Phi, psi and omega in degrees: 000321182287344184259004181270159179285149183299151181289138181083009179288145181272146177289139181245123183058033177076020179209174178300135182302323181290342179287350175293338174267134182304148186296324180295311180291324181294320178295324179291327176294319180296332182267355184283148180297325181295322179293320183288326185272322189245340187244005186296308180240035184277128178230281185274342181274014183295328182295325178294321178291322181291327178294331183279356182294145181245351181196165173247172180148178180257257179248155182215169177056235179269057178060039177271137178283147176281163176296333177297314179295322178299315179289329176295317177292329176294321176295321177294331182285315184271340177049076179291163179288163184294322180298323179294319180295321178295325176291321174300321181291330183277354180283094185291329184285347180244093186288327180284333171294319178297315179299319178295317179294321178298320180294318180293318181294321178297327184275336190242336188273170175289160184298316181296320178292326179296315180294314184293330183270323187271336182295326174298339179283355174292351177272354181271114184252023184283152180280143174222155179269143178235128181248126178221198185295333183270352181122209182262138174227163179259138173219187183233156183294321180294325176292324178294318179292323177296323176294323177296327183275340186240327187275158178268334180229124179225134183053042179062020176247131176278117184281148173299149179296143182232142179293144179290150183296323181300322180291320180292327176292321179294322179281349176085015180283327177226159178274176179294148182285140179258115184263125177290328179295320179292321177297319180294321178294319178296316177295324177292319178298319177295320176294323178294321177298315179299320179295318179295323178294317179296321179295318181293321176299313180295322179293322177296318177298315179298321178295321178295320179295316181295322179294320180293321177296318180295322176296318177298321179293323177293324177296318180294323182290333177274003181088014181252149173267152181300337184278325183260107181236023181272356177096002180267147179276144179275133181271148179288146180291143178083004180237148179263146180271128181250122178278130180261358180284129180292141179241145183248145179279161179301333182280354181084359180267148177283152183232162178261123183249132175241114181234142175252136177230133181256126177232154178274135175285122185292336183283307184247357176080007181272145182285137176248129181251129177224152184244128177253125181249136173232114181265138179223146181255127181281158179296334181295317179298320180297328178286325181292327181281000000 
């Protein structure tokens, strides 16, 4: 009588809810000491037992069922209401109670409800213990939920088949999935683009400055000032420019030029006047001689 499903329970996937657990594992659960001592007449106090859980898992040792499997079968037997399961799922401080509720929702709810309810749990990164034939191992809540959504067997229980999310999106039963990782990557890409743009602008500015400085240095090295770039030499103040290029008169004869140039004595600053004479013989004199 204690191993039968509660009266008035609804069929899940066209069968008795307890039949979702394989008959071999189910019989071992019925024979386990934990089931006989703690789950025999358990109804409303199931939440207290779920809080006391220390690990999740299937069978261990000599094919002994874990306490997690015993409480899962008890949930299938009493079939609690949907609102109660959602309250179990929202209890953040009890991670094993959340894992038990997620496992039950995956086995009994519709495919669209499973995706909408369990996908937010992928944000839960807390560590949980997993017990199997080899002993205890560490896993994470998001990995456990991901296995519930993708794997066919979890905790040694064959899960009911579930419709793929792509098909549900095409039929319009659920909306597209919002990935936090994609949003974070888009935000990171946008910040990197802004940084690269600012770096390119600063590099362009620095390159323009360096080019202008190099042009000014070349002009100074050639004896030019940055302001005068027409190719003319700047004359020193206080001195006259004397052309050394010979000039010819219209008659073709050479002439004698006398030019005075005044220069400042660099020692005492007094002007020195000197006279430069250039004698030339005209072609007429050469003929006369």
